[in-house]
LOTORRO-661723 format. One record per residue (C-alpha): x, y, z. Coordinates in steps of 0.2 Angstrom, whole numbers, always signed. Example, Ala and Ser with C-alpha at 12.3 -4.5 7.8 and 13.67 -1.06 7.14 Angstrom:
REM LOTORRO-661723
REC/+62/-22/+39
REC/+68/-5/+36
END
This chain:
REM LOTORRO-661723
REC/+0/+0/+0
REC/+7/+17/-5
REC/+11/+28/+10
REC/+5/+46/+9
REC/+15/+61/+15
REC/+10/+71/+30
REC/+21/+86/+25
REC/+30/+91/+10
REC/+42/+105/+8
REC/+43/+108/-11
REC/+51/+121/-23
REC/+66/+121/-13
REC/+85/+121/-16
REC/+88/+105/-6
REC/+106/+101/-1
REC/+104/+84/+6
REC/+122/+81/+12
REC/+119/+63/+5
REC/+133/+60/-8
REC/+122/+48/-17
REC/+109/+62/-21
REC/+117/+79/-16
REC/+103/+89/-23
REC/+84/+89/-24
REC/+69/+100/-26
REC/+57/+93/-13
REC/+56/+82/+3
REC/+41/+72/+9
REC/+39/+67/+28
REC/+28/+54/+36
REC/+28/+46/+53
REC/+42/+57/+59
REC/+53/+50/+45
REC/+59/+56/+28
REC/+47/+47/+15
REC/+55/+53/-1
REC/+68/+65/-8
REC/+67/+70/-26
REC/+60/+82/-39
REC/+44/+92/-36
REC/+34/+80/-47
REC/+40/+64/-38
REC/+37/+71/-21
REC/+21/+81/-23
REC/+13/+65/-30
REC/+14/+58/-13
REC/+3/+71/-5
REC/-12/+64/+5
REC/-28/+72/+8
REC/-23/+81/+24
REC/-5/+84/+19
REC/+3/+101/+24
REC/+12/+108/+9
REC/+26/+121/+11
REC/+31/+130/-4
REC/+49/+135/+0
REC/+50/+148/-14
REC/+67/+143/-19
REC/+74/+144/-1
REC/+88/+132/+4
REC/+82/+116/+13
REC/+95/+107/+24
REC/+96/+93/+36
REC/+93/+100/+54
REC/+108/+108/+61
REC/+118/+98/+74
REC/+125/+108/+89
REC/+140/+97/+92
REC/+145/+106/+108
REC/+133/+116/+119
REC/+126/+117/+136
REC/+108/+116/+141
REC/+110/+127/+156
REC/+110/+141/+143
REC/+91/+141/+145
REC/+93/+148/+163
REC/+106/+161/+157
REC/+93/+168/+145
REC/+85/+176/+160
REC/+101/+184/+166
REC/+108/+201/+163
REC/+117/+201/+146
REC/+133/+211/+145
REC/+140/+207/+128
REC/+148/+223/+121
REC/+146/+233/+137
REC/+162/+242/+141
REC/+167/+254/+156
REC/+161/+257/+174
REC/+147/+269/+169
REC/+139/+257/+157
REC/+141/+243/+169
REC/+133/+253/+183
REC/+118/+258/+172
REC/+115/+240/+166
REC/+115/+233/+184
REC/+104/+247/+190
REC/+91/+243/+177
REC/+92/+224/+180
REC/+91/+226/+199
REC/+75/+236/+198
REC/+67/+223/+186
REC/+73/+209/+198
REC/+70/+215/+216
REC/+69/+197/+223
REC/+84/+189/+214
REC/+96/+181/+227
REC/+110/+186/+216
REC/+110/+197/+201
REC/+119/+187/+188
REC/+126/+194/+172
REC/+133/+185/+157
REC/+144/+188/+142
REC/+158/+199/+150
REC/+174/+204/+141
REC/+189/+201/+152
REC/+194/+219/+148
REC/+177/+227/+152
REC/+185/+239/+164
REC/+202/+240/+156
REC/+210/+232/+171
REC/+208/+216/+181
REC/+190/+216/+189
REC/+190/+216/+208
REC/+176/+215/+221
REC/+180/+233/+225
REC/+175/+237/+207
REC/+159/+228/+209
REC/+155/+236/+225
REC/+155/+253/+216
REC/+143/+245/+204
REC/+131/+239/+217
REC/+136/+237/+235
REC/+120/+232/+244
REC/+114/+217/+233
REC/+124/+202/+229
REC/+130/+203/+211
REC/+141/+192/+200
REC/+146/+193/+182
REC/+153/+179/+171
REC/+166/+180/+157
REC/+160/+176/+140
REC/+170/+160/+140
REC/+162/+154/+157
REC/+178/+150/+165
REC/+179/+165/+176
REC/+166/+174/+188
REC/+168/+190/+197
REC/+158/+194/+212
REC/+156/+209/+224
REC/+159/+208/+243
REC/+141/+204/+248
REC/+140/+190/+235
REC/+157/+182/+241
REC/+152/+183/+259
REC/+135/+175/+257
REC/+143/+161/+246
REC/+155/+158/+259
REC/+170/+163/+248
REC/+176/+180/+256
REC/+189/+171/+267
REC/+194/+160/+252
REC/+191/+141/+251
REC/+202/+126/+246
REC/+200/+121/+228
REC/+206/+106/+217
REC/+220/+109/+205
REC/+215/+121/+191
REC/+201/+130/+201
REC/+205/+145/+211
REC/+197/+158/+223
REC/+210/+172/+219
REC/+215/+180/+235
REC/+220/+199/+237
REC/+234/+207/+247
REC/+222/+210/+261
REC/+220/+192/+264
REC/+202/+192/+257
REC/+195/+185/+241
REC/+199/+198/+227
REC/+182/+194/+218
REC/+189/+184/+204
REC/+184/+165/+204
REC/+193/+154/+191
REC/+185/+138/+185
REC/+169/+129/+189
REC/+172/+123/+207
REC/+177/+140/+212
REC/+162/+149/+207
REC/+149/+134/+210
REC/+144/+142/+227
REC/+139/+158/+218
REC/+128/+148/+206
REC/+121/+138/+220
REC/+117/+155/+229
REC/+109/+161/+213
REC/+97/+146/+213
REC/+104/+138/+197
REC/+117/+127/+204
REC/+108/+110/+199
REC/+109/+115/+181
REC/+128/+116/+182
REC/+131/+101/+193
REC/+136/+90/+178
REC/+149/+102/+171
REC/+155/+109/+188
REC/+157/+92/+198
REC/+151/+78/+187
REC/+140/+74/+202
REC/+121/+72/+205
REC/+110/+82/+216
REC/+111/+78/+235
REC/+95/+68/+238
REC/+79/+68/+229
REC/+74/+84/+219
REC/+57/+91/+223
REC/+44/+91/+209
REC/+43/+110/+209
REC/+62/+111/+207
REC/+62/+98/+193
REC/+49/+109/+185
REC/+60/+124/+186
REC/+75/+115/+179
REC/+64/+108/+164
REC/+58/+125/+161
REC/+76/+131/+159
REC/+79/+117/+147
REC/+64/+120/+137
REC/+68/+139/+136
REC/+85/+134/+129
REC/+78/+122/+117
REC/+66/+135/+110
REC/+81/+146/+107
REC/+90/+133/+98
REC/+75/+128/+87
REC/+73/+146/+82
REC/+91/+144/+75
REC/+87/+128/+65
REC/+95/+115/+77
REC/+87/+98/+78
REC/+101/+89/+88
REC/+111/+95/+103
REC/+126/+87/+111
REC/+125/+95/+128
REC/+141/+93/+138
REC/+133/+95/+155
REC/+137/+78/+160
REC/+126/+69/+173
REC/+111/+57/+175
REC/+100/+71/+182
REC/+100/+80/+165
REC/+96/+64/+156
REC/+82/+60/+168
REC/+74/+77/+165
REC/+76/+75/+147
REC/+67/+58/+148
REC/+53/+66/+158
REC/+51/+79/+145
REC/+51/+66/+131
REC/+37/+58/+139
REC/+28/+74/+141
REC/+30/+78/+123
REC/+41/+93/+126
REC/+57/+89/+118
REC/+61/+100/+103
REC/+78/+92/+99
REC/+87/+75/+100
REC/+99/+77/+114
REC/+115/+67/+119
REC/+123/+70/+136
REC/+140/+63/+142
REC/+146/+57/+159
REC/+158/+70/+166
REC/+174/+62/+173
REC/+183/+74/+185
REC/+202/+72/+189
REC/+198/+67/+207
REC/+187/+52/+202
REC/+192/+34/+203
REC/+190/+23/+188
REC/+176/+14/+197
REC/+166/+30/+193
REC/+165/+24/+175
REC/+152/+11/+180
REC/+140/+26/+181
REC/+145/+31/+163
REC/+142/+13/+157
REC/+125/+13/+166
REC/+120/+29/+158
REC/+126/+23/+141
REC/+116/+6/+143
REC/+100/+15/+149
REC/+99/+30/+138
REC/+99/+24/+120
REC/+84/+31/+112
REC/+81/+42/+96
REC/+78/+57/+107
REC/+89/+55/+123
REC/+105/+46/+122
REC/+122/+45/+132
REC/+137/+34/+128
REC/+151/+47/+129
REC/+163/+52/+143
REC/+168/+70/+144
REC/+184/+77/+153
REC/+193/+94/+154
REC/+211/+93/+151
REC/+214/+112/+154
REC/+205/+129/+155
REC/+205/+144/+143
REC/+218/+156/+136
REC/+210/+172/+143
REC/+213/+167/+161
REC/+229/+158/+156
REC/+223/+141/+162
REC/+225/+133/+145
REC/+240/+121/+145
REC/+253/+127/+133
REC/+269/+120/+127
REC/+277/+137/+128
REC/+276/+151/+141
REC/+262/+164/+140
REC/+267/+181/+133
REC/+274/+192/+147
REC/+273/+178/+160
REC/+290/+169/+160
REC/+288/+151/+166
REC/+269/+150/+166
REC/+262/+137/+154
REC/+247/+131/+166
REC/+245/+113/+169
REC/+236/+98/+163
REC/+221/+94/+174
REC/+225/+75/+172
REC/+242/+68/+175
REC/+247/+62/+157
REC/+251/+44/+162
REC/+236/+42/+172
REC/+226/+50/+158
REC/+232/+36/+147
REC/+226/+23/+159
REC/+209/+32/+160
REC/+207/+33/+141
REC/+212/+15/+140
REC/+198/+10/+152
REC/+185/+21/+144
REC/+189/+14/+127
REC/+189/-4/+133
REC/+171/-1/+139
REC/+166/+4/+121
REC/+162/+22/+126
REC/+167/+38/+116
REC/+179/+50/+124
REC/+177/+69/+122
REC/+190/+81/+130
REC/+190/+99/+132
REC/+208/+104/+126
REC/+211/+122/+122
REC/+230/+124/+123
REC/+243/+114/+112
REC/+250/+106/+127
REC/+233/+99/+132
REC/+229/+94/+114
REC/+245/+83/+114
REC/+241/+75/+131
REC/+224/+70/+124
REC/+231/+63/+108
REC/+244/+53/+117
REC/+230/+46/+128
REC/+219/+41/+113
REC/+234/+33/+105
REC/+238/+23/+121
REC/+220/+17/+121
REC/+221/+11/+103
REC/+237/+2/+106
REC/+230/-7/+121
REC/+213/-11/+115
REC/+214/-11/+96
REC/+209/+4/+85
REC/+190/+4/+83
REC/+177/+16/+76
REC/+174/+25/+93
REC/+176/+42/+86
REC/+185/+50/+101
REC/+184/+69/+100
REC/+195/+84/+105
REC/+184/+99/+110
REC/+190/+116/+104
REC/+209/+114/+98
REC/+212/+132/+99
REC/+231/+130/+97
REC/+240/+114/+91
REC/+258/+111/+86
REC/+261/+106/+68
REC/+268/+89/+72
REC/+252/+84/+80
REC/+241/+88/+65
REC/+243/+72/+55
REC/+240/+62/+71
REC/+222/+67/+71
REC/+219/+58/+55
REC/+230/+43/+59
REC/+221/+40/+75
REC/+203/+44/+69
REC/+201/+59/+81
REC/+186/+70/+78
REC/+190/+89/+78
REC/+175/+97/+87
REC/+179/+115/+85
REC/+169/+132/+87
REC/+170/+145/+73
REC/+164/+159/+85
REC/+178/+156/+97
REC/+192/+163/+86
REC/+196/+181/+91
REC/+191/+193/+77
REC/+180/+181/+68
REC/+164/+185/+78
REC/+161/+192/+95
REC/+178/+189/+104
REC/+189/+204/+101
REC/+206/+202/+91
REC/+215/+211/+105
REC/+213/+197/+116
REC/+226/+187/+106
REC/+240/+199/+110
REC/+242/+194/+128
REC/+238/+176/+128
REC/+246/+168/+112
REC/+263/+173/+107
REC/+263/+181/+90
REC/+274/+168/+82
REC/+261/+155/+86
REC/+246/+164/+78
REC/+250/+153/+63
REC/+245/+138/+74
REC/+229/+145/+81
REC/+211/+141/+76
REC/+216/+130/+61
REC/+199/+126/+54
REC/+205/+124/+36
REC/+221/+116/+41
REC/+212/+103/+51
REC/+201/+99/+36
REC/+216/+98/+24
REC/+224/+86/+36
REC/+208/+75/+34
REC/+202/+77/+52
REC/+184/+74/+53
REC/+176/+91/+57
REC/+161/+95/+68
REC/+156/+113/+70
REC/+148/+120/+86
REC/+146/+136/+96
REC/+148/+130/+114
REC/+132/+140/+118
REC/+129/+150/+129
REC/+148/+154/+128
REC/+144/+162/+111
REC/+129/+165/+100
REC/+122/+148/+96
REC/+118/+154/+78
REC/+125/+142/+65
REC/+122/+155/+52
REC/+133/+167/+61
REC/+145/+153/+63
REC/+145/+150/+45
REC/+149/+169/+41
REC/+163/+168/+54
REC/+171/+154/+44
REC/+168/+161/+27
REC/+174/+179/+30
REC/+188/+177/+43
REC/+203/+187/+40
REC/+220/+179/+42
REC/+230/+183/+58
REC/+247/+191/+55
REC/+259/+178/+50
REC/+246/+165/+48
REC/+238/+156/+33
REC/+220/+158/+26
REC/+209/+147/+38
REC/+193/+150/+29
REC/+183/+134/+24
REC/+172/+132/+9
REC/+153/+133/+11
REC/+150/+115/+7
REC/+162/+109/+20
REC/+155/+121/+33
REC/+137/+115/+30
REC/+143/+97/+32
REC/+152/+101/+48
REC/+135/+108/+55
REC/+125/+93/+49
REC/+131/+77/+43
REC/+148/+79/+51
REC/+140/+83/+68
REC/+129/+68/+67
REC/+143/+57/+62
REC/+154/+63/+77
REC/+139/+59/+89
REC/+137/+42/+81
REC/+120/+47/+75
REC/+122/+46/+56
REC/+110/+32/+55
REC/+96/+43/+62
REC/+99/+61/+57
REC/+111/+73/+48
REC/+107/+69/+30
REC/+90/+70/+20
REC/+88/+53/+15
REC/+72/+41/+15
REC/+71/+32/+31
REC/+80/+44/+42
REC/+72/+56/+54
REC/+62/+70/+48
REC/+74/+83/+54
REC/+77/+98/+43
REC/+79/+117/+43
REC/+73/+129/+29
REC/+84/+144/+28
REC/+76/+161/+23
REC/+85/+163/+7
REC/+96/+153/-5
REC/+112/+151/+5
REC/+123/+148/-10
REC/+118/+165/-17
REC/+118/+175/-1
REC/+135/+185/+0
REC/+146/+178/+14
REC/+146/+194/+24
REC/+127/+193/+25
REC/+124/+175/+29
REC/+124/+179/+48
REC/+109/+191/+46
REC/+99/+177/+37
REC/+84/+170/+47
REC/+77/+153/+49
REC/+60/+151/+40
REC/+56/+133/+47
REC/+63/+120/+59
REC/+56/+103/+59
REC/+62/+89/+71
REC/+55/+71/+70
REC/+41/+78/+58
REC/+35/+91/+70
REC/+37/+109/+67
REC/+47/+116/+81
REC/+50/+134/+74
REC/+41/+144/+61
REC/+50/+160/+57
REC/+38/+166/+43
REC/+20/+162/+37
REC/+17/+149/+24
REC/+1/+147/+14
REC/-8/+132/+21
REC/+3/+130/+36
REC/-5/+139/+51
REC/+5/+145/+66
REC/-5/+132/+77
REC/+5/+118/+68
REC/+21/+125/+77
REC/+28/+120/+94
REC/+33/+138/+96
REC/+16/+145/+93
END
C-alpha cells in the first residue's frame, strides 16, 4: 500500500548532504521520518488528503543543524543580565541598576557575556562594590571559566575568606587576605551559582555529580523550564540535535521526563563527566548511563573530561610560556600517564571520549591518551573527540587523521571572527604561534573529521553566524587563510556533527528512512553574500516531523502547527 506524505516541503533548493543524491527539489515526511527526496513532481505526487504543503519559494532546505558542543544550562542564562559589548564602569553601573530594579527578589543578580577587559584592568570585588554594594552581584566571562563577584556575594557564598580548591580551580586572593572577587573555573564559582538558585543546572559540568538527595517536583519543573527555554532558542536557529556537555544522569532524567511529556524540541546526547579526582570505578556510572539512555531522542554513551581551562585566564595548558609571564604554561588537569590509563579503560568499555583541550599542550596529552587506548585495545570506530583545539603544534596535526580523532571546533571562538575581540590574542598567544591558532582549514586539509559548534551559551548559538565567521575570517598576522568552503561548513554543521555523535544512521542527512529533521533557511544560502549569511533568518525548523519553529508564514501552514506558537 502506497504511503501518503503528512508534510511536503517543495520548490526548494535541497542540499541533502547525501553523496548519493546531493541535490533535490522537494522532501516528503511521514511518521516522523523522511518518506521521499526528489523532484517536485515525484514528491508532490505523494501528498495525502490532509498533507501540509510548504512552498519554499526557492529557499535552501538542509538537514537540521547539529549543535555538536553546547550546554543546556544556557536556558537559565537567557533570564540573566546580558553584558556582551558593554564596556566601562558607567555602562556597567547603568546595566546593573536597570536589571536590579526589574529583579527585586533575585538572590544574586547574575550577568553573562563579560569581556575580560570590560573595565580596562583586572576586575575586583571593589569594582563591583562601586557598581552595586547592597545586593549580591556576579558577572561571568563570556568563556564561562571566570566569575567576578562583589563583597556581599562572596560573603553569602562563603568565599570571602577563600576556600580550598582542586588543582586548576581558584578563589583568587587579594593582598588584604580576602578574596579579590575573581573566581577561576567551575568549582570556584559553583557556590555563587548555588546561591543564585541555578546550581543544579551546572552540577554536571562543575562536579560531574548528582543532586544531593531527591529533587522536589517543583524544582524539577523549574529546571525543565530552563531546558525548554534553551531548546526553543536553539529551534529558532534551526537545530534539531544537541550534544549537551553538561554531564550527569540528572540531566538525562529530566530530558526523559520531557520526552514523555512531549516537550522535547531536539534530540539530545549527554555525556558522563569524569573529574580528575574520580576513581576509575566511577566509570560504572558512565556505562550505566550509556546502557540505559539509547533512544532516538535521549542518548548517552560518551565520557567528557577537561584537560585544561582557557587562554584568557591563562589556564589553557601550553607547550610554551604565555606572553609576558615567564615560566607560566598552566598545567594539565589530568596527569598524562594516568590519563592514558583512563582513556584505555573508557575505550575498553566501548564508550566515546570527548575532552576539552584548548592549549597545544593539552591537545598533545589527549592525543597521546587516545593513542595509548588504541594500542591497548585495538583501534576501533569509537570516534574519540577533542573539543576546541584552539592551538595545536604542527607535528600533532597528522596524528588526528591517523588515530581517527574528531575535531570538534567552534568557529565563533576565534578572536576577530565573531564576538571575541582580536585584541585578546595579543596577551595570551605569542605572535609567532598565531599561525597555529584556530586552524579550521588546516584541520580539514589534514583530513580530520570536522564537527562545528558554538559552545552556547559561551557564544551565540547561531549556525548561520558561525558560517559567516568561517567564510569571512581574516587571516592573523603571519598565519595562513583558515577559511573553509561553504559545502564543508554545512557538512560540519549537519552530517559531520551527526557522524561525530554516532547518529548518522538517524539524522544529519536528508535521505528516505532517516528522521524528519530539517531546517529551511530564509533565502538561497549559495547565493547570499558571505558577509550577510549571519543576518539570514530561519524560516522553518522541523524535528521528527514536528514543526518546532516557524519563522515566517506559509500558505496552508498555520502557526498552530508549530511548537513555538
